[in-house]
Backbone and ligand atoms as CSV (ligand in chain L), in Angstrom:
chain,resi,resn,atom,element,x,y,z
A,1,MET,N,N,-38.561,-57.341,-48.273
A,1,MET,CA,C,-38.373,-57.114,-46.917
A,1,MET,C,C,-37.736,-55.601,-46.778
A,2,LYS,N,N,-38.174,-54.800,-45.855
A,2,LYS,CA,C,-37.652,-53.518,-45.738
A,2,LYS,C,C,-36.272,-53.519,-45.226
A,3,LYS,N,N,-35.434,-52.510,-45.665
A,3,LYS,CA,C,-34.072,-52.345,-45.299
A,3,LYS,C,C,-34.235,-51.629,-43.903
A,4,LYS,N,N,-33.396,-52.044,-43.026
A,4,LYS,CA,C,-33.353,-51.519,-41.718
A,4,LYS,C,C,-32.277,-50.654,-41.296
A,5,ILE,N,N,-32.421,-49.606,-40.689
A,5,ILE,CA,C,-31.254,-48.810,-40.238
A,5,ILE,C,C,-31.492,-48.223,-38.824
A,6,ILE,N,N,-30.431,-48.099,-38.153
A,6,ILE,CA,C,-30.557,-47.590,-36.716
A,6,ILE,C,C,-30.007,-46.179,-36.652
A,7,ILE,N,N,-30.564,-45.314,-35.868
A,7,ILE,CA,C,-30.281,-43.875,-35.851
A,7,ILE,C,C,-30.419,-43.297,-34.504
A,8,GLY,N,N,-29.474,-42.408,-34.158
A,8,GLY,CA,C,-29.576,-41.778,-32.810
A,8,GLY,C,C,-28.892,-40.435,-32.878
A,9,SER,N,N,-29.427,-39.597,-31.934
A,9,SER,CA,C,-28.799,-38.283,-31.898
A,9,SER,C,C,-28.862,-37.751,-30.502
A,10,ASP,N,N,-28.021,-36.613,-30.332
A,10,ASP,CA,C,-28.278,-35.986,-29.007
A,10,ASP,C,C,-29.256,-34.733,-29.340
A,11,HIS,N,N,-29.408,-33.938,-28.343
A,11,HIS,CA,C,-30.389,-32.702,-28.538
A,11,HIS,C,C,-29.867,-31.815,-29.666
A,12,ALA,N,N,-28.566,-31.703,-29.839
A,12,ALA,CA,C,-28.107,-30.796,-30.848
A,12,ALA,C,C,-28.291,-31.422,-32.302
A,13,GLY,N,N,-28.308,-32.590,-32.293
A,13,GLY,CA,C,-28.441,-33.368,-33.616
A,13,GLY,C,C,-30.001,-33.587,-33.847
A,14,PHE,N,N,-30.896,-33.246,-32.825
A,14,PHE,CA,C,-32.197,-33.904,-32.950
A,14,PHE,C,C,-32.948,-33.200,-34.174
A,15,PRO,N,N,-32.908,-31.871,-34.435
A,15,PRO,CA,C,-33.729,-31.340,-35.485
A,15,PRO,C,C,-33.188,-31.884,-36.902
A,16,LEU,N,N,-31.981,-32.154,-37.095
A,16,LEU,CA,C,-31.580,-32.851,-38.297
A,16,LEU,C,C,-31.916,-34.313,-38.330
A,17,LYS,N,N,-32.046,-34.835,-37.244
A,17,LYS,CA,C,-32.466,-36.322,-37.343
A,17,LYS,C,C,-33.962,-36.447,-37.653
A,18,VAL,N,N,-34.854,-35.629,-37.241
A,18,VAL,CA,C,-36.184,-35.588,-37.632
A,18,VAL,C,C,-36.368,-35.531,-39.095
A,19,ILE,N,N,-35.599,-34.593,-39.781
A,19,ILE,CA,C,-35.547,-34.508,-41.282
A,19,ILE,C,C,-34.981,-35.783,-41.868
A,20,LEU,N,N,-33.901,-36.304,-41.474
A,20,LEU,CA,C,-33.445,-37.491,-42.212
A,20,LEU,C,C,-34.178,-38.815,-42.004
A,21,LYS,N,N,-34.796,-38.926,-40.748
A,21,LYS,CA,C,-35.658,-39.954,-40.591
A,21,LYS,C,C,-36.732,-40.057,-41.424
A,22,LYS,N,N,-37.247,-38.806,-41.635
A,22,LYS,CA,C,-38.471,-38.808,-42.593
A,22,LYS,C,C,-37.967,-39.170,-44.027
A,23,ALA,N,N,-36.847,-38.702,-44.343
A,23,ALA,CA,C,-36.251,-38.982,-45.735
A,23,ALA,C,C,-36.031,-40.527,-45.907
A,24,LEU,N,N,-35.602,-41.139,-44.872
A,24,LEU,CA,C,-35.266,-42.627,-44.824
A,24,LEU,C,C,-36.571,-43.330,-44.954
A,25,GLU,N,N,-37.635,-42.912,-44.242
A,25,GLU,CA,C,-38.778,-43.677,-44.322
A,25,GLU,C,C,-39.470,-43.581,-45.720
A,26,GLU,N,N,-39.350,-42.264,-46.360
A,26,GLU,CA,C,-39.799,-42.159,-47.629
A,26,GLU,C,C,-39.063,-42.965,-48.637
A,27,GLN,N,N,-37.921,-43.407,-48.257
A,27,GLN,CA,C,-37.171,-44.331,-49.174
A,27,GLN,C,C,-37.343,-45.796,-48.777
A,28,SER,N,N,-38.500,-46.114,-47.941
A,28,SER,CA,C,-38.931,-47.407,-47.431
A,28,SER,C,C,-37.968,-48.069,-46.577
A,29,PHE,N,N,-37.134,-47.228,-45.848
A,29,PHE,CA,C,-36.338,-47.964,-44.774
A,29,PHE,C,C,-37.109,-48.122,-43.484
A,30,GLU,N,N,-36.890,-49.113,-42.680
A,30,GLU,CA,C,-37.543,-49.241,-41.309
A,30,GLU,C,C,-36.373,-48.684,-40.400
A,31,VAL,N,N,-36.725,-47.453,-39.887
A,31,VAL,CA,C,-35.900,-46.702,-39.038
A,31,VAL,C,C,-36.044,-46.990,-37.609
A,32,VAL,N,N,-35.011,-47.506,-37.002
A,32,VAL,CA,C,-35.069,-47.618,-35.570
A,32,VAL,C,C,-34.369,-46.587,-34.894
A,33,ASP,N,N,-35.057,-45.706,-34.151
A,33,ASP,CA,C,-34.512,-44.518,-33.441
A,33,ASP,C,C,-34.245,-44.711,-31.958
A,34,VAL,N,N,-33.018,-44.520,-31.483
A,34,VAL,CA,C,-32.756,-45.024,-30.195
A,34,VAL,C,C,-32.703,-43.680,-29.112
A,35,GLY,N,N,-33.197,-42.662,-29.784
A,35,GLY,CA,C,-33.093,-41.393,-29.067
A,35,GLY,C,C,-32.110,-40.455,-29.548
A,36,CYS,N,N,-32.114,-39.243,-28.964
A,36,CYS,CA,C,-33.080,-38.602,-28.100
A,36,CYS,C,C,-34.367,-38.365,-28.787
A,37,PHE,N,N,-35.489,-37.884,-28.047
A,37,PHE,CA,C,-36.779,-37.625,-28.721
A,37,PHE,C,C,-37.236,-36.318,-28.510
A,38,ASP,N,N,-36.456,-35.373,-27.958
A,38,ASP,CA,C,-36.786,-33.960,-28.015
A,38,ASP,C,C,-35.574,-33.129,-27.686
A,39,LEU,N,N,-35.698,-31.937,-27.479
A,39,LEU,CA,C,-34.533,-30.977,-27.508
A,39,LEU,C,C,-33.875,-30.996,-26.114
A,40,ASN,N,N,-34.357,-31.681,-25.127
A,40,ASN,CA,C,-33.756,-31.671,-23.721
A,40,ASN,C,C,-32.393,-32.430,-23.900
A,41,SER,N,N,-31.506,-31.655,-23.216
A,41,SER,CA,C,-30.093,-32.110,-23.049
A,41,SER,C,C,-29.847,-33.539,-22.682
A,42,VAL,N,N,-29.066,-34.204,-23.610
A,42,VAL,CA,C,-28.819,-35.574,-23.255
A,42,VAL,C,C,-27.209,-35.722,-23.448
A,43,HIS,N,N,-26.582,-36.834,-23.062
A,43,HIS,CA,C,-25.243,-37.088,-23.227
A,43,HIS,C,C,-24.918,-37.922,-24.444
A,44,TYR,N,N,-24.248,-37.318,-25.420
A,44,TYR,CA,C,-24.001,-38.020,-26.780
A,44,TYR,C,C,-23.278,-39.428,-26.641
A,45,PRO,N,N,-22.371,-39.661,-25.691
A,45,PRO,CA,C,-21.751,-41.000,-25.681
A,45,PRO,C,C,-22.726,-42.036,-25.341
A,46,GLU,N,N,-23.760,-41.820,-24.655
A,46,GLU,CA,C,-24.782,-42.895,-24.327
A,46,GLU,C,C,-25.544,-43.199,-25.530
A,47,ILE,N,N,-25.820,-42.257,-26.232
A,47,ILE,CA,C,-26.577,-42.546,-27.738
A,47,ILE,C,C,-25.666,-43.197,-28.738
A,48,ALA,N,N,-24.320,-42.776,-28.636
A,48,ALA,CA,C,-23.314,-43.443,-29.509
A,48,ALA,C,C,-23.298,-44.890,-29.141
A,49,GLY,N,N,-23.246,-45.243,-27.920
A,49,GLY,CA,C,-23.078,-46.495,-27.533
A,49,GLY,C,C,-24.321,-47.362,-27.911
A,50,LYS,N,N,-25.510,-46.739,-27.935
A,50,LYS,CA,C,-26.680,-47.600,-28.384
A,50,LYS,C,C,-26.746,-48.054,-29.731
A,51,VAL,N,N,-26.249,-47.018,-30.535
A,51,VAL,CA,C,-26.318,-47.316,-32.096
A,51,VAL,C,C,-24.936,-48.324,-32.351
A,52,SER,N,N,-23.854,-47.931,-31.833
A,52,SER,CA,C,-22.551,-48.659,-32.211
A,52,SER,C,C,-22.723,-50.084,-31.855
A,53,ARG,N,N,-23.219,-50.436,-30.544
A,53,ARG,CA,C,-23.369,-51.676,-30.053
A,53,ARG,C,C,-24.080,-52.628,-30.973
A,54,GLU,N,N,-25.271,-52.140,-31.565
A,54,GLU,CA,C,-26.149,-52.836,-32.445
A,54,GLU,C,C,-25.648,-53.004,-33.762
A,55,VAL,N,N,-24.792,-52.150,-34.205
A,55,VAL,CA,C,-24.131,-52.201,-35.523
A,55,VAL,C,C,-22.913,-53.238,-35.348
A,56,ALA,N,N,-22.231,-53.153,-34.278
A,56,ALA,CA,C,-21.096,-54.063,-34.014
A,56,ALA,C,C,-21.529,-55.384,-33.809
A,57,ASN,N,N,-22.659,-55.591,-33.208
A,57,ASN,CA,C,-23.106,-57.114,-32.957
A,57,ASN,C,C,-23.847,-57.588,-34.143
A,58,GLY,N,N,-23.948,-56.790,-35.174
A,58,GLY,CA,C,-24.593,-57.309,-36.491
A,58,GLY,C,C,-26.149,-57.255,-36.521
A,59,LYS,N,N,-26.731,-56.688,-35.732
A,59,LYS,CA,C,-28.136,-56.530,-35.747
A,59,LYS,C,C,-28.550,-55.554,-36.871
A,60,TYR,N,N,-27.785,-54.640,-37.130
A,60,TYR,CA,C,-27.997,-53.594,-38.202
A,60,TYR,C,C,-26.700,-53.456,-38.984
A,61,ASP,N,N,-26.701,-53.478,-40.263
A,61,ASP,CA,C,-25.536,-53.281,-41.166
A,61,ASP,C,C,-25.033,-51.928,-41.009
A,62,LYS,N,N,-25.844,-50.884,-40.880
A,62,LYS,CA,C,-25.532,-49.449,-40.832
A,62,LYS,C,C,-26.181,-48.762,-39.745
A,63,GLY,N,N,-25.558,-47.606,-39.294
A,63,GLY,CA,C,-26.211,-46.816,-38.412
A,63,GLY,C,C,-25.855,-45.267,-38.766
A,64,ILE,N,N,-26.595,-44.363,-38.030
A,64,ILE,CA,C,-26.465,-42.950,-38.251
A,64,ILE,C,C,-26.380,-42.247,-37.006
A,65,LEU,N,N,-25.420,-41.398,-36.586
A,65,LEU,CA,C,-25.360,-40.719,-35.561
A,65,LEU,C,C,-25.266,-39.282,-35.730
A,66,ILE,N,N,-25.907,-38.326,-34.961
A,66,ILE,CA,C,-25.920,-36.900,-35.210
A,66,ILE,C,C,-25.815,-36.226,-33.806
A,67,CYS,N,N,-24.716,-35.458,-33.841
A,67,CYS,CA,C,-24.698,-34.484,-32.670
A,67,CYS,C,C,-24.445,-33.102,-33.097
A,68,GLY,N,N,-23.958,-32.242,-32.356
A,68,GLY,CA,C,-23.937,-30.817,-32.744
A,68,GLY,C,C,-22.705,-30.711,-33.925
A,69,THR,N,N,-21.519,-31.199,-33.655
A,69,THR,CA,C,-20.451,-31.021,-34.687
A,69,THR,C,C,-20.236,-32.513,-35.306
A,70,GLY,N,N,-20.812,-33.543,-34.743
A,70,GLY,CA,C,-20.396,-34.751,-35.197
A,70,GLY,C,C,-19.166,-35.400,-34.574
A,71,ILE,N,N,-18.379,-34.494,-33.923
A,71,ILE,CA,C,-17.183,-34.953,-33.400
A,71,ILE,C,C,-17.193,-35.946,-32.303
A,72,GLY,N,N,-18.013,-35.578,-31.282
A,72,GLY,CA,C,-18.119,-36.356,-30.034
A,72,GLY,C,C,-18.724,-37.681,-30.400
A,73,MET,N,N,-19.708,-37.737,-31.308
A,73,MET,CA,C,-20.311,-38.978,-31.723
A,73,MET,C,C,-19.302,-39.888,-32.386
A,74,SER,N,N,-18.309,-39.315,-33.290
A,74,SER,CA,C,-17.308,-40.107,-33.941
A,74,SER,C,C,-16.401,-40.642,-33.083
A,75,ILE,N,N,-15.969,-39.930,-32.111
A,75,ILE,CA,C,-14.940,-40.347,-31.085
A,75,ILE,C,C,-15.492,-41.473,-30.236
A,76,ALA,N,N,-16.707,-41.333,-29.819
A,76,ALA,CA,C,-17.313,-42.523,-28.985
A,76,ALA,C,C,-17.610,-43.784,-29.909
A,77,ALA,N,N,-18.190,-43.458,-31.013
A,77,ALA,CA,C,-18.553,-44.709,-31.803
A,77,ALA,C,C,-17.085,-45.592,-32.305
A,78,ASN,N,N,-16.120,-44.904,-32.540
A,78,ASN,CA,C,-15.060,-45.614,-32.953
A,78,ASN,C,C,-14.224,-46.232,-31.744
A,79,ARG,N,N,-14.686,-46.252,-30.517
A,79,ARG,CA,C,-14.303,-46.893,-29.393
A,79,ARG,C,C,-14.556,-48.478,-29.548
A,80,PHE,N,N,-15.642,-48.701,-30.383
A,80,PHE,CA,C,-16.051,-50.131,-30.636
A,80,PHE,C,C,-15.238,-50.632,-31.879
A,81,LYS,N,N,-14.642,-51.867,-31.570
A,81,LYS,CA,C,-13.775,-52.382,-32.542
A,81,LYS,C,C,-14.204,-52.595,-33.830
A,82,LYS,N,N,-15.497,-52.894,-33.987
A,82,LYS,CA,C,-16.061,-53.229,-35.373
A,82,LYS,C,C,-16.632,-52.032,-36.013
A,83,ILE,N,N,-16.583,-50.859,-35.466
A,83,ILE,CA,C,-17.253,-49.687,-35.904
A,83,ILE,C,C,-16.217,-48.953,-36.737
A,84,ARG,N,N,-16.760,-48.333,-37.943
A,84,ARG,CA,C,-15.895,-47.616,-38.627
A,84,ARG,C,C,-16.918,-46.240,-38.983
A,85,ALA,N,N,-16.856,-45.365,-37.857
A,85,ALA,CA,C,-17.849,-44.270,-37.988
A,85,ALA,C,C,-17.171,-43.003,-38.564
A,86,THR,N,N,-17.886,-42.559,-39.640
A,86,THR,CA,C,-17.032,-41.633,-40.476
A,86,THR,C,C,-18.044,-40.235,-40.465
A,87,LEU,N,N,-17.287,-39.092,-40.021
A,87,LEU,CA,C,-17.826,-37.796,-39.925
A,87,LEU,C,C,-17.750,-37.172,-41.318
A,88,CYS,N,N,-18.914,-37.104,-41.984
A,88,CYS,CA,C,-18.937,-36.556,-43.367
A,88,CYS,C,C,-19.360,-35.121,-43.518
A,89,HIS,N,N,-18.857,-34.369,-44.337
A,89,HIS,CA,C,-19.204,-32.970,-44.502
A,89,HIS,C,C,-19.905,-32.619,-45.787
A,90,ASP,N,N,-19.675,-33.574,-46.691
A,90,ASP,CA,C,-19.978,-33.317,-48.195
A,90,ASP,C,C,-20.200,-34.577,-48.848
A,91,SER,N,N,-20.659,-34.444,-50.149
A,91,SER,CA,C,-20.979,-35.772,-50.782
A,91,SER,C,C,-19.648,-36.568,-51.160
A,92,LEU,N,N,-18.550,-35.830,-51.121
A,92,LEU,CA,C,-17.228,-36.486,-51.557
A,92,LEU,C,C,-16.784,-37.321,-50.330
A,93,THR,N,N,-16.792,-36.633,-49.064
A,93,THR,CA,C,-16.402,-37.317,-47.969
A,93,THR,C,C,-17.206,-38.487,-47.745
A,94,ALA,N,N,-18.484,-38.468,-48.081
A,94,ALA,CA,C,-19.642,-39.624,-47.932
A,94,ALA,C,C,-19.090,-40.648,-48.882
A,95,LYS,N,N,-18.852,-40.386,-50.126
A,95,LYS,CA,C,-18.461,-41.291,-51.124
A,95,LYS,C,C,-17.230,-42.141,-50.690
A,96,PHE,N,N,-16.166,-41.356,-50.349
A,96,PHE,CA,C,-14.942,-41.982,-49.998
A,96,PHE,C,C,-14.927,-42.798,-48.684
A,97,SER,N,N,-15.869,-42.344,-47.775
A,97,SER,CA,C,-15.946,-42.988,-46.567
A,97,SER,C,C,-16.465,-44.444,-46.734
A,98,ARG,N,N,-17.295,-44.559,-47.746
A,98,ARG,CA,C,-17.790,-45.916,-48.058
A,98,ARG,C,C,-16.850,-46.657,-49.131
A,99,GLU,N,N,-16.371,-45.984,-49.991
A,99,GLU,CA,C,-15.458,-46.781,-50.987
A,99,GLU,C,C,-14.224,-47.229,-50.398
A,100,HIS,N,N,-13.699,-46.288,-49.509
A,100,HIS,CA,C,-12.311,-46.548,-49.019
A,100,HIS,C,C,-12.304,-47.138,-47.637
A,101,ASN,N,N,-13.138,-46.633,-46.672
A,101,ASN,CA,C,-13.130,-46.989,-45.349
A,101,ASN,C,C,-14.265,-47.982,-44.962
A,102,ASP,N,N,-15.118,-48.239,-45.892
A,102,ASP,CA,C,-16.120,-49.229,-45.552
A,102,ASP,C,C,-16.949,-48.751,-44.368
A,103,SER,N,N,-17.322,-47.547,-44.391
A,103,SER,CA,C,-17.923,-46.900,-43.131
A,103,SER,C,C,-19.180,-47.601,-42.856
A,104,ASN,N,N,-19.427,-47.977,-41.605
A,104,ASN,CA,C,-20.745,-48.547,-41.259
A,104,ASN,C,C,-21.485,-47.660,-40.270
A,105,ILE,N,N,-20.994,-46.538,-39.866
A,105,ILE,CA,C,-21.821,-45.514,-39.198
A,105,ILE,C,C,-21.543,-44.204,-39.784
A,106,LEU,N,N,-22.621,-43.553,-40.343
A,106,LEU,CA,C,-22.467,-42.198,-40.831
A,106,LEU,C,C,-22.658,-41.201,-39.617
A,107,VAL,N,N,-21.762,-40.204,-39.628
A,107,VAL,CA,C,-21.825,-39.197,-38.524
A,107,VAL,C,C,-21.963,-37.941,-39.077
A,108,LEU,N,N,-22.908,-36.986,-38.604
A,108,LEU,CA,C,-23.204,-35.834,-39.141
A,108,LEU,C,C,-23.246,-34.734,-38.023
A,109,GLY,N,N,-22.757,-33.601,-38.365
A,109,GLY,CA,C,-22.834,-32.373,-37.384
A,109,GLY,C,C,-24.129,-31.571,-37.725
A,110,GLY,N,N,-25.151,-31.839,-36.710
A,110,GLY,CA,C,-26.396,-31.097,-36.938
A,110,GLY,C,C,-26.287,-29.625,-36.880
A,111,ARG,N,N,-25.354,-29.005,-36.323
A,111,ARG,CA,C,-25.246,-27.715,-36.245
A,111,ARG,C,C,-24.211,-27.162,-37.327
A,112,ILE,N,N,-23.761,-27.891,-38.088
A,112,ILE,CA,C,-22.843,-27.621,-39.033
A,112,ILE,C,C,-23.361,-27.613,-40.540
A,113,LEU,N,N,-24.283,-28.758,-40.694
A,113,LEU,CA,C,-24.674,-28.912,-42.063
A,113,LEU,C,C,-26.152,-28.284,-42.328
A,114,GLY,N,N,-26.260,-27.711,-43.476
A,114,GLY,CA,C,-27.578,-27.392,-44.047
A,114,GLY,C,C,-28.304,-28.633,-44.322
A,115,GLU,N,N,-29.610,-28.499,-44.333
A,115,GLU,CA,C,-30.598,-29.601,-44.597
A,115,GLU,C,C,-30.265,-30.260,-45.943
A,116,GLU,N,N,-30.053,-29.517,-46.965
A,116,GLU,CA,C,-29.899,-30.209,-48.373
A,116,GLU,C,C,-28.533,-30.861,-48.468
A,117,THR,N,N,-27.529,-30.338,-47.593
A,117,THR,CA,C,-26.122,-30.977,-47.825
A,117,THR,C,C,-26.410,-32.303,-47.032
A,118,ALA,N,N,-27.071,-32.185,-45.964
A,118,ALA,CA,C,-27.194,-33.568,-45.221
A,118,ALA,C,C,-27.947,-34.552,-45.967
A,119,ARG,N,N,-28.883,-34.104,-46.619
A,119,ARG,CA,C,-29.742,-35.103,-47.398
A,119,ARG,C,C,-28.927,-35.852,-48.488
A,120,GLU,N,N,-28.038,-34.866,-49.139
A,120,GLU,CA,C,-27.112,-35.327,-50.259
A,120,GLU,C,C,-26.168,-36.352,-49.674
A,121,ILE,N,N,-25.502,-35.907,-48.529
A,121,ILE,CA,C,-24.574,-36.773,-47.913
A,121,ILE,C,C,-25.098,-38.100,-47.605
A,122,LEU,N,N,-26.315,-38.240,-46.984
A,122,LEU,CA,C,-27.088,-39.483,-46.680
A,122,LEU,C,C,-27.344,-40.343,-47.794
A,123,ASN,N,N,-27.725,-39.698,-48.999
A,123,ASN,CA,C,-28.095,-40.450,-50.077
A,123,ASN,C,C,-26.816,-41.152,-50.783
A,124,VAL,N,N,-25.789,-40.301,-50.784
A,124,VAL,CA,C,-24.491,-40.755,-51.401
A,124,VAL,C,C,-23.932,-41.890,-50.711
A,125,TRP,N,N,-24.003,-41.702,-49.230
A,125,TRP,CA,C,-23.402,-42.744,-48.334
A,125,TRP,C,C,-24.171,-44.146,-48.499
A,126,LEU,N,N,-25.525,-44.026,-48.574
A,126,LEU,CA,C,-26.262,-45.202,-48.615
A,126,LEU,C,C,-26.229,-45.903,-49.974
A,127,LYS,N,N,-25.814,-45.207,-50.921
A,127,LYS,CA,C,-25.885,-45.839,-52.370
A,127,LYS,C,C,-24.367,-46.332,-52.737
A,128,THR,N,N,-23.442,-45.817,-51.976
A,128,THR,CA,C,-21.993,-46.226,-52.466
A,128,THR,C,C,-21.530,-47.443,-51.868
A,129,GLU,N,N,-20.930,-48.349,-52.615
A,129,GLU,CA,C,-20.486,-49.604,-52.200
A,129,GLU,C,C,-19.014,-49.464,-51.809
A,130,PHE,N,N,-18.561,-50.363,-50.892
A,130,PHE,CA,C,-17.072,-50.486,-50.606
A,130,PHE,C,C,-16.282,-50.945,-51.748
A,131,SER,N,N,-15.107,-50.428,-52.023
A,131,SER,CA,C,-14.390,-50.847,-53.135
A,131,SER,C,C,-13.659,-52.148,-52.971
A,132,GLY,N,N,-13.325,-52.601,-51.700
A,132,GLY,CA,C,-12.550,-53.691,-51.402
A,132,GLY,C,C,-11.045,-53.703,-51.833
A,133,ASP,N,N,-10.537,-54.788,-52.287
A,133,ASP,CA,C,-9.115,-54.848,-52.724
A,133,ASP,C,C,-8.171,-54.211,-51.677
A,134,ARG,N,N,-7.290,-53.206,-52.231
A,134,ARG,CA,C,-6.333,-52.809,-51.260
A,134,ARG,C,C,-6.993,-52.023,-50.032
A,135,HIS,N,N,-8.127,-51.504,-50.267
A,135,HIS,CA,C,-8.801,-50.852,-49.139
A,135,HIS,C,C,-9.217,-51.823,-48.151
A,136,GLN,N,N,-9.570,-53.080,-48.634
A,136,GLN,CA,C,-9.932,-54.142,-47.553
A,136,GLN,C,C,-8.826,-54.370,-46.715
A,137,MET,N,N,-7.551,-54.478,-47.337
A,137,MET,CA,C,-6.311,-54.810,-46.625
A,137,MET,C,C,-6.152,-53.719,-45.619
A,138,ARG,N,N,-6.403,-52.462,-45.957
A,138,ARG,CA,C,-5.945,-51.412,-44.984
A,138,ARG,C,C,-7.101,-51.333,-43.774
A,139,VAL,N,N,-8.257,-51.598,-44.176
A,139,VAL,CA,C,-9.391,-51.713,-43.157
A,139,VAL,C,C,-9.079,-52.804,-42.111
A,140,ASP,N,N,-8.657,-53.895,-42.633
A,140,ASP,CA,C,-8.153,-54.992,-41.880
A,140,ASP,C,C,-7.171,-54.698,-40.943
A,141,MET,N,N,-6.278,-53.781,-41.367
A,141,MET,CA,C,-5.227,-53.318,-40.397
A,141,MET,C,C,-5.579,-52.614,-39.263
A,142,PHE,N,N,-6.940,-52.064,-39.096
A,142,PHE,CA,C,-7.223,-51.449,-38.019
A,142,PHE,C,C,-7.228,-52.384,-36.708
A,143,ASP,N,N,-7.524,-53.506,-37.026
A,143,ASP,CA,C,-7.591,-54.660,-36.000
A,143,ASP,C,C,-6.139,-55.045,-35.427
A,144,GLN,N,N,-4.994,-54.592,-36.172
A,144,GLN,CA,C,-3.861,-54.916,-35.615
A,144,GLN,C,C,-3.146,-53.792,-34.675
A,145,LEU,N,N,-4.022,-52.714,-34.753
A,145,LEU,CA,C,-3.411,-51.630,-33.932
A,145,LEU,C,C,-3.623,-51.901,-32.440
A,146,THR,N,N,-2.648,-51.690,-31.690
A,146,THR,CA,C,-2.908,-51.795,-30.268
A,146,THR,C,C,-1.925,-50.710,-29.514
A,147,ASP,N,N,-2.101,-50.498,-28.322
A,147,ASP,CA,C,-1.376,-49.441,-27.705
A,147,ASP,C,C,0.161,-49.754,-27.619
A,148,GLU,N,N,0.409,-50.876,-27.831
A,148,GLU,CA,C,1.914,-51.397,-27.960
A,148,GLU,C,C,2.712,-51.160,-29.281
A,149,THR,N,N,1.922,-51.241,-30.249
A,149,THR,CA,C,2.508,-51.163,-31.582
A,149,THR,C,C,2.468,-49.782,-32.311
L,1,RB5,C1,C,-23.558,-30.684,-27.199
L,1,RB5,O1,O,-23.662,-29.448,-26.762
L,1,RB5,C2,C,-22.412,-30.897,-27.998
L,1,RB5,O2,O,-21.193,-30.751,-27.353
L,1,RB5,C3,C,-22.594,-32.163,-28.979
L,1,RB5,O3,O,-23.728,-32.105,-29.587
L,1,RB5,C4,C,-21.469,-32.419,-29.914
L,1,RB5,O4,O,-21.191,-31.386,-30.754
L,1,RB5,C5,C,-20.211,-33.081,-29.337
L,1,RB5,O5,O,-19.241,-33.370,-29.932
C-alpha cells in the first residue's frame, strides 16, 4: 500500500510545494494536496487548518505546510491540540524535530529555503523516527499546558 501524506501551501509556498510534491511522488507517496493551486493570493490560516485537521483526526500520520517564511503556518497549525508542527531550516532541525518533538507536520519557508536544502530537510524528516523515552514524557506535557498554569 502506498504511504499517504497531506500537503498544503499558500501562494508564497506554492513554487516549493510543486517541487516537493514531485519528489514525494517519485518516492511512491500518495500526495493529497489541499491547495493552493496557483500563485494567486490566499490566506495561509485556511490552508493550515485543512492540513492540521486531517492530521489531528488521524486520517494522515503526517503533513507538510509551506508559506513564505513558514512562521504563519506554524502558528496556525499549532493551535490544534494534537499537532506538533515544526518549522525546519536545515537537516539538523528536521532530524531533531522528529527525534525529540515527534513532529507530525513539517513546515517550510518557501521564500527562505533553496530547493536542495528543502529536499534534504524533507528526506531527513521523513526517515527519522521519534526517540520516545524522556522525549515522550516531554511531548505528553504539552497537553497539560493551559492558560491557568
Ligand atoms: C504571505 O505574503 C506571507 O505572509 C505568508 O506566506 C507567510 O510567510 C506568513 O507567515
